[in-house]
N, C-alpha and C positions, 0 to 999 in steps of 0.2 A: 462382313465381306467388303473388300475394297475393289472397285472396278474403275476402268477408264471411262471417259464419256462415250466413246463409240461402242465399247463392249457392254457397258451398262444399258444403253438404249436397246441393245439387241437381246440381252438375257434377263434383265430385271423383270419384264412382264411374265416370263416363264417361271422364275424362282421366287417371286414375291410372296406367294402363298405357301411356300415350303416351311413347315413348322420349325425346322432346325435353323432357319435364317432369322436372326433377330434384328440385326442392323446392317444397313448398306451405306457405304460412303463412296461418293463419286469423286475421284481424284483426276483432275483434268486441266486443260489449258483454257478452254472457252467456258467460263463459269455461267454466264448469262444464257448461252445457248442450251446448255445441259439442264439448267434449272427449269426450263420450259417443259420438258418431258418428265423430269424427276418429281415435280410437284404433285403428280397423280399417284405417287406410291409412298404411303406413310412410313414404310420401313427405310426409305432413303432419308437418313438423318441429316446429311449435309452434302453440298456440292462445294468442293474445296480446291484451291489452286496451290496454296503454300504447304509444304511438307510439315513445317512446325505446327501449323494450325491443325493439320490432319491428326498428328500425334496427340495434340492437346485435346481435341474433340473426342478422340477414341478413349482417352483416359477419363475425361469428364463423363461421357455416356456410360462407361463401364461402371463407374461409381454409382450413378443413378440406377442403373440396371440392378446392381447388387442390392440396393436399398429396396427396390420394388419386389425382388424375389426372396429377400431375407425374411424368415419367419418373424412374426411380430408377437411378443409376449405381453399379454394384458391381463389385468384382474378387474372384476366387476363388483360393484356394490349396489345392492338393491335396497332402496329406501323402504322403511316401514316393515322390515322383516325381522325386527328384534335385535338390531344393533350389532350383529357380528361378533358376539362375545365368545363364540366357539370357533376353534380352528377347523372344524369339520365341514363348515359350509363356505360358500363362495365369499360371503362377507368377511368371514374370519381370515381368509387368505388375503383379501384386499387390505384389511386393517393391519395385519401382522407385517405385510410387505411394507406399508408406510412406516410402522414403528421400527422395523428392522433397518430401513434406510436411514431414519433419523438417528438411531443408535450408532450405526457405522460411521456416519459423518461427524458425530460428536466424539468418536473414539480416537484418541491420539495415536498416530502411527509411530513406529520405531524403525531404526535402521535394520533390525533383525527381520522385520516384515518385508522391507524393501529388498534386502539381500535375497530372501526366500523367493520373492516374485521374480527378480532378475534371473535367479538360478532356474526357475521353472520355464521362463521364456527362452532362456539359452538352450535348454534341453529340447523344448518344443520345436525350435528352429535349427536344430543341429543339421549341418550340411547345407544350409541356406545362407550363402555368403552375404547376399544383399541384406537380409534381415539381421544377421549377426553384426554386420557393419552398422546398421541402424541402432541396434541395441547398445553397441559400444559408444556411439554418438550420444544416445539418450543418457547413459550413465555419466558421461563426461560433461555434457552441456545442459542438461535439463534444468529449467527453473519454472516455478509456478506461473509466471507471466507468459511463458511460452506454451502452456498446456494446450490451448486451442489450436495452435499450429501443429502440434503433434497429433491432436485428435482428427484434424482434417487431412492430415498427410496419409498417403497410402503406405502403411508400415505395420509392423508387429503390434504397435501400441493400439491403434484403432481396431485392428482385426481381433486381437485378444480380448480387449475390454468389451467390445460389442458382443462377442461370443459368450463370455462369462455372464454378462448381464442378461442376455436373451435366454440362456440355459439355466439361469438362477444358480450358478455355481457359487455358493455362499462363501466358501473359504477363499476362492480367488477374488471375489468382491471384497472380502475382508483385507486381502493383501493389496488390492488396488485402491483402498479407501482414501489414501492421501491424495491421489491423483483425481479421484472423483470429486473430492472436496475442492481441489484446485479448479476443476472445470466449473463447478457450481459457483465458486467465488468469482471467476472471470465472467460468467454469464450475468451475475448480479452487477458486476462493475460496468458491463456494457449493455445493461437492460434496455430493451426497446421502450421508448417513451410514449408512443402512440399506439392505439388499437390497430391490429392487423387482421387481414384475412389471408390465411396461408393454406397450402395444399400438400398432400403427399399421396403419390400413387403407390399401390400395394397389391400384392396377390396373396389372398388368404384362402384357407380351406373352406369348402362349402359348409361344413359343420360350424366353423367359427362365424361365418356370415349369418347362419341361422340363429346362433346364440346372440349376436349383436342385434338382430332384428327384434329379439324378445326383450332387449334391454333399453329400448327407447325411453327417454326421460330419466334414466338412471346414470350412475357415475361409472367411469372406467379409469384405470390408471395404467400407465405404460411402464414396463419394468426395465426400460433402457433409456438412453438419451434418444430423443425423438426428432429426427431431421425432417424439415419441411421446406417448401419453396414459396416465394410470393408469386411465382409464375405458374399458373395452372397448366399451361401447355408443356412446360418442362416436366411437371409431375405426372402427366398422363402418357408421355410419348413412348414408354415401354410397356404400357398395359396391353397393347395389341400384339406383343411378341409372343413367342412360343413359351409353353410351360413344360416343366419336367413331368407334370401329371395333369390329367384332364380334370382332376378334382379341385382345381384352383379357380377362384373367382377374382375378377379384376375389380378393384374398388378405388375410389378417389376420396380420401379424407379431406373435407373442407372445414377449416377450423377458424373460429373467431376468437382472437386472443386479446384481452384487455390487460395491460400491465398492472392495473389496480388489483387484479386477481392474483398476481404473481408475488405475493408477500413473502413466501418462503421458498417457492420453486420458480426461479426466474427463467426467462427466455430471452434470446438476443440474436441479432443479425451477426453471423460469424463469417460473412463473405470475405472481409478484409484479412482474415487469418488463413484463408483457404489457398491451396495451390491453384484453384479455379475460381477467382474472385467474381466471375460473371454469373455464378450459380444463384445468387440471392438466397443463400441458405439461412433459415431461421431455426435455431436449435433450442428445443425445450429440455429442461433438466430431467434427470432421472426421477421417476415416480410422479411426474406431472399428472394432474387429475382433470378429467374433462367430463362434461355432461353430454351424453349422446342424445342429440335432438331428433334425428330422423335417419332412416335408411331407405333410399328410393332408387329406382332405375333412372339412368340418364335419359334425356329426351330422345336420343338416337338409339336407346336400348342396347348400348354397347357395354356399359360399365355400371357399377353401383356407386351412388353418391352417398357418403356417410357424413352427415353434418354434425359438428361437435362445437362446444363452447368451453373455453378454459375456465376452470373453477378454482376456488380457494379451498383449502382444507378446513376453513372456518365456516363453510356452508353448514347449515343447522344440523342436518342428519349426520354429517361426517364429524363435526366438531365434538358432539357429545360422545361418540364412540371412541374417538382418538384420545379424548381426555380420560375416559374410563380406563382404556388399556394402559395409558401411561401411569395412572394412579395404581393400577394393579402391579406394575413393575417397580413402583417406588420412585422417589424423586432424587435418588442418588446420582452422582456424576457418572456419565457413561464409562463403562469399564468392560473388561472381558467377562466379568461376572454378570453384568447387565445383559451382555450379548448371550451368554449361556442361558440365562433365565428366559429370554425371548425365544431362543431356539427350543428350549424345553417345552414351553407353552405351544410352540408350533408342532410339537411331536417329533422334532429332529433330535432325538436323544443322543445319538453318536456324536453329532457335531457339538451339542451342549457339553458333553463330557470332555471333548477335545479342548474346548476353550476354558472350562473350569480347570483342567489339568495344566493347560498352558500357563494360566495365571499362577497356579500353585507353584510351578517351576520358576516363575519369574520373580516372585516376591521373596523377601528375606525370611530366614527361618523363624524370626521372632515377630513377624507381622501378625497382629490380631485377626486379620482377615483369614488366616489359615483355618481357624475354628469354623468360620462360616462356610468356607469352601468344602471342608470335610462333611458338613451337614448337607450342603447342596449336592455333593456327589452321592451321599447316602440316600437322599430323597430321590435323586435321579435313578439310581439303581432299583429302588423299590417301584418306580413307575414302569420299569421294564420287567418287573417281577423277578429280578435277580436279588432275592432277599438275603442270601448269604453275603453277597458283595455289599449290600446295603448295611448289613449289620457290621461288617468290617469297617466301613467308613464311619458309622456312628460310634463304633468303639474307639476309633482314633480321636474323634471329636470329644468323647467323654474323657478319655485319658488326658488329652491336652487341657481340657477345662479343669479337670481334677488337679492337675499340676499347678494351676493358677489359683483356683479358689474352690476347694473341695465342698464347702458348705452349700454353695449355690448350685452345684452341678446336677444333682439328681432332679430337682424341681425343674430346672431350666431345660434339661435334655428331654424329659418327658413331654414338655410343652411344645418342642419343635419337631419331634419325630412325626412323620406322616404314616399312619398305620393303614395297611391295605388288606391284612387278613389276621385272624386270631392267632395263628401260629407265629406270625411275625411279631405281634404285640407281646406274646408271652416271652419270646426270646429276647426282645429289646428290654423288657422289664427286668428279666433276670440279669441281663448284661449291665444295666444301670445300677441295680442293687449290688452286684458283685464289684463293680468298679468303684462305687462310692462307700460301700460298707462291707469290706472283704470278710470281716468276722462273721457277719450274718450269712454270707454265702457259703461258709465252711461249716456252719453249725447243723 
């Protein structure tokens, strides 16, 4: 709400407690006089004389308000619980999230991927002339050195990227991976040199707060880029505003961050890239890991204070698990096949099939990898109990191998097929015998 000095003095006392009112700006001639009464009302964000300053402050506060009310997606890792080697527990989700991010950032992007991303964004913002104009500008002028300007700018890029990270839309993250890599690279280039104490105001569900209380001393990772401020007052100023639901709790994250811990996941002051350089914004990269130190009520009992410390993935409990998982996936260069394997282990079988098939369509007809992909697709189908489909893929693998080296085929294929029931075993054995020794199959 924007009010004049005289109107504000008359009505602000009456409307200040109305839940629907989040922010009040006093636009007036006599700034000093109106600041005297406005200081008693926390929802009055500023007393302003210049129109340009008013517009700038509204944009600035709107961005902070969105951060406060935007859902936060996190994973937790509980130490001493057996290392998170299963995807069915919370540790498994934490670990696979880290491995997935690592794979995506090492996976080279292609023009086909970028064209698909642009097409999706164009469709999503159809009829929005402003965003379509931003999209055209992005296609024409984007460079990796400018990525932080795009991220801090109020446009389709920031909105779409944050949404897909928060909702864990893996295919869209896959398409965005080149730009995510650019952000991480720029954060590393501008890495903060000295330890910092930073803050982030947030509204979270009561159940989420309860879970965090139970995780003190444990690790959490954030599934998106994590924006914070060096100014605790800026971080808390929207926590007293209205909420869409009464089931939300106001929390202030207080984070101690030492750059020595940011060996693979950097953080940096990105204020100079922002449309609002006065924000003192410190941005942590995707998948940053923190130790949750404590969860307590503030001294005035108004909000919860969550104290955290930035950690390295080389922390003892994490290091062993991440090494184990990467060994399970092999040391091969990151590829769509690696991504498919990770997704398969995460239980995301449809997505795994999508990327195995995508790679199959991209490589040349004579590529030796085709044989491995046929086996991967066969194993994947058996995991979903689609045994007929699995047999078809293994049949293709056997036929292809048989055309290359018949003598080795039978032994090799029996060695790689993953058997899930006796019926499937019998059919596969018959298939292998028929493919490699057709005379036996007809006798």
